C-alpha positions in Angstrom: -15.2 24.6 104.5 -15.7 25.7 100.9 -14.1 23.6 98.2 -12.9 25.4 95.2 -12.9 24.0 91.7 -9.5 23.5 90.0 -10.2 26.2 87.5 -11.1 28.7 90.3 -7.9 27.8 92.1 -5.8 28.4 89.0 -7.4 31.8 88.3 -7.0 32.8 91.9 -3.3 31.8 91.8 -2.9 33.9 88.7 -4.5 36.9 90.2 -2.5 36.6 93.4 0.8 36.1 91.5 0.2 39.2 89.4 -0.7 41.3 92.4 2.5 40.2 94.2 4.5 41.2 91.0 3.0 44.7 91.1 3.6 45.1 94.9 7.2 43.9 94.5 7.8 46.3 91.6 6.7 49.2 93.8 8.8 48.3 96.8 12.2 47.4 95.1 15.0 49.8 94.7 16.8 49.5 91.4 20.5 49.4 90.7 22.3 50.2 87.5 20.1 50.1 84.4 17.1 49.4 86.6 14.2 49.7 84.2 15.6 47.4 81.5 16.7 44.6 83.9 13.5 44.7 86.0 11.3 44.8 82.9 13.0 41.7 81.5 12.8 39.9 84.8 9.1 40.6 85.2 8.4 39.7 81.6 10.2 36.4 81.9 8.4 35.5 85.1 5.0 36.3 83.6 5.9 34.2 80.5 6.8 31.2 82.8 3.5 31.5 84.7 1.5 31.7 81.5 3.3 28.6 80.3 2.3 26.9 83.5 -1.3 27.8 83.1 -1.3 26.4 79.5 0.3 23.1 80.6 -2.1 22.8 83.5 -5.1 23.1 81.2 -3.7 20.5 78.9 -2.9 18.0 81.6 -6.1 18.6 83.4 -8.8 19.4 80.8 -12.1 20.9 81.9 -14.8 18.2 82.4 -17.0 20.2 80.0 -14.6 19.3 77.2 -14.1 15.7 78.1 -14.4 13.3 75.2 -17.6 11.3 74.7 -16.5 7.9 73.4 -19.8 7.3 71.5 -19.7 10.7 69.9 -16.1 10.2 68.9 -17.0 6.8 67.3 -20.0 8.2 65.4 -18.1 11.2 64.0 -15.0 9.2 63.1 -16.9 6.5 61.3 -19.1 9.0 59.5 -16.2 11.1 58.3 -14.2 8.0 57.3 -17.1 6.8 55.2 -17.1 10.0 53.3 -13.3 10.1 53.0 -13.3 6.7 51.3 -15.7 7.6 48.6 -14.6 6.7 45.0 -17.6 5.9 42.9 -19.6 6.3 39.7 -23.3 6.1 39.8 -26.3 6.2 37.5 -30.0 6.5 38.4 -33.0 8.7 38.4 -34.2 11.7 40.4 -38.0 11.8 40.6 -40.4 14.4 42.0 -43.8 12.9 43.1 -46.5 15.5 43.5 -49.3 15.2 46.0 -51.8 14.3 43.2 -49.6 11.5 42.0 -48.1 13.3 39.1 -44.4 12.4 38.5 -41.5 14.1 36.9 -38.3 12.1 36.4 -34.8 13.1 35.5 -31.7 11.0 34.6 -29.0 11.2 37.2 -25.3 10.5 36.6 -22.7 11.2 39.2 -19.2 10.4 40.5 -17.3 11.3 43.7 -13.8 10.9 45.1 -12.0 12.1 48.2 -8.7 13.8 47.3 -6.0 15.2 49.7 -7.8 18.5 49.6 -11.3 17.0 50.2 -14.3 15.6 48.4 -15.2 16.3 44.8 -18.7 15.4 43.6 -19.6 15.9 39.9 -23.2 15.1 38.9 -25.6 15.8 36.0 -29.4 15.9 36.1 -31.1 15.9 32.7 -34.8 16.1 31.9 -36.6 14.1 29.3 -36.3 17.1 27.1 -33.0 18.9 26.6 -32.5 20.8 29.9 -29.4 19.7 31.9 -28.0 20.8 35.2 -24.4 20.0 36.0 -22.8 20.5 39.4 -19.3 20.3 40.9 -19.2 20.4 44.6 -16.0 20.6 46.6 -15.9 20.0 50.4 -12.7 20.3 52.5 -11.9 18.3 55.6 -13.2 21.2 57.7 -16.6 21.0 55.9 -16.2 24.2 53.8 -18.2 23.8 50.6 -18.0 25.5 47.2 -20.3 24.8 44.3 -19.8 25.3 40.6 -22.8 24.9 38.3 -23.8 24.8 34.7 -27.5 25.6 34.7 -29.9 25.4 31.7 -29.0 28.2 29.4 -26.0 29.4 31.4 -22.3 28.9 31.3 -20.1 27.5 34.1 -19.9 29.7 37.2 -19.5 29.6 40.9 -23.0 29.3 42.4 -23.6 32.2 44.9 -24.3 31.1 48.4 -27.7 32.7 48.3 -28.8 30.1 45.7 -27.5 27.0 47.5 -30.9 26.3 49.0 -32.8 26.5 45.7 -34.6 23.5 44.4 -32.5 21.1 42.3 -34.3 20.5 39.0 -37.7 21.2 40.7 -37.2 18.6 43.4 -37.1 18.7 47.2 -33.3 18.4 47.1 -31.3 21.6 47.2 -27.8 22.1 45.8 -26.2 21.8 49.2 -28.1 18.6 50.0 -25.8 16.8 47.6 -23.0 16.6 50.2 -23.1 15.6 53.9 -21.1 18.6 55.3 -22.8 18.4 58.7 -20.6 15.6 59.9 -17.6 18.0 59.5 -19.0 20.9 61.4 -17.4 21.9 64.7 -20.5 21.8 66.9 -21.6 18.2 67.5 -23.7 16.7 70.3 -24.9 13.2 70.9 -28.5 13.2 72.2 -30.4 10.3 73.9 -30.5 7.2 71.7 -33.8 6.5 70.0 -35.4 3.9 67.7 -36.2 4.6 64.1 -38.5 1.8 63.1 -36.8 -1.4 64.3 -33.4 0.1 64.3 -31.5 1.2 67.4 -29.9 4.6 66.6 -27.5 7.1 67.9 -29.0 10.6 67.5 -26.4 13.2 66.4 -27.2 16.9 66.6 -24.9 18.9 64.3 -24.9 22.7 64.3 -22.8 25.0 62.0 -20.3 27.4 63.3 -19.7 30.9 61.9 -17.2 29.5 59.4 -19.7 27.0 57.9 -21.6 28.0 54.8 -25.1 26.5 55.0 -28.7 27.5 55.0 -29.5 25.1 57.8 -29.4 26.0 61.5 -29.2 22.4 62.6 -29.2 18.8 61.4 -30.3 15.8 63.4 -29.2 12.4 62.2 -30.5 9.0 63.3 -27.5 6.7 62.8 -27.9 2.9 63.0 -25.8 1.7 66.0 -24.8 -1.5 64.2 -23.6 -0.2 60.8 -23.1 3.5 61.8 -24.9 4.7 58.7 -27.7 7.3 58.8 -31.3 6.0 58.2 -33.2 9.2 58.9 -32.1 12.9 58.9 -34.0 16.1 59.7 -32.6 19.5 58.6 -34.0 22.7 60.0 -33.7 25.9 57.8 -32.4 29.0 59.4 -34.9 31.7 58.4 -38.2 29.8 58.2 -37.3 27.0 60.6 -39.0 24.7 58.1 -37.9 21.1 58.4 -36.8 18.8 55.7 -36.7 15.0 56.1 -34.4 12.5 54.5 -35.1 8.8 54.6 -32.6 6.2 53.5 -33.7 2.9 52.0 -32.0 -0.2 50.6 -28.9 0.0 52.8 -26.1 -2.3 51.5 -22.4 -2.9 52.1 -19.8 -3.1 49.3 -16.1 -3.3 49.9 -16.7 -2.6 53.6 -18.5 0.7 52.9 -22.3 1.1 53.6 -24.5 3.1 51.2 -28.1 3.6 50.4 -29.7 2.8 47.0 -32.5 5.3 47.6 -32.9 8.6 49.4 -36.2 10.3 49.8 -36.5 14.0 50.6 -39.7 15.8 51.7 -40.7 19.1 53.3 -42.8 18.6 56.5 -46.3 19.9 56.1 -46.2 19.9 52.3 -47.6 17.3 49.9 -45.3 15.2 47.7 -41.7 14.2 48.0 -38.6 13.5 45.9 -36.5 10.4 45.6 -33.0 9.7 44.3 -32.6 6.1 43.1 -29.2 4.6 42.3 -29.6 1.9 39.6 -26.0 1.1 38.8 -22.5 2.1 39.4 -19.1 1.2 40.8 -17.8 1.7 44.3 -14.2 1.5 43.2 -13.9 3.7 40.2 -10.3 4.8 40.7 -11.1 8.3 39.7 -8.5 11.1 39.2 -8.7 14.8 39.4 -9.0 15.1 35.6 -12.3 13.3 35.9 -13.8 16.3 37.6 -13.7 18.9 34.9 -17.2 20.4 34.9 -16.7 22.0 31.5 -16.4 18.5 29.8 -19.7 16.8 29.4 -18.0 13.7 28.3 -16.6 13.3 31.8 -20.1 12.3 32.9 -21.0 10.4 29.7 -18.5 7.6 30.3 -19.9 4.1 30.7 -20.3 3.1 34.3 -18.6 -0.2 35.1 
């Protein structure tokens, strides 16, 4: 005897029901005002059956969409970490060439999660006079917008086509400054792996059609003990080139984990870039007025 899956039974019931409705409508004789009464009766019955199908799918969800407890924990903790951000930071951004040559830039930044999402304002300045200022906004759905003041330019919204450009000549791009991948809709937990001595969850994040990004996928190795990424690999859409991010100096402050250094490098190419945080405050009590990209003084305030 063949056993049918629940979904198959429900579909079969629906088809049988609609077939009986059609047969009944052909065989019945109508009284006064037949068309209106019968149409209302049929419409009401169909509505009731559709409601039954919806409730059935909610009470008995498909096994394919059953929750993965570990995946839920990883995503919840990763998103909560970002949603609690409220910091000022100072440091340096350095590009190290394959021949040992260095180019360093001063980095000043601050971030805060507001009801409408994350705002990150940062400034990268060279030893000379060139300065790049960015304001990134990411909503709870992972939608990102970027405003920029580039050397010799005025404030403007940065076109999506430029999001993957090098930031001040380093291996970091503009969109690398926020971790939007944790808010994408398509998430999968792969088999656990070790990264060095750390036991890690491996999270595969893939953007949906609504996500603005130049990456086709992001894999994150997340320490099982502290639920913080220690290694990330991003794959570009067009070239399929991979970019690695390594997190060093992990520390906890106020119950929130962070890294003091992040290294970025393109696989197969010499050199790398590293962002080093040298000072800052994890509880900056920032307000919306602190994120006016047109005011350079907003970044020049003393870090507590």
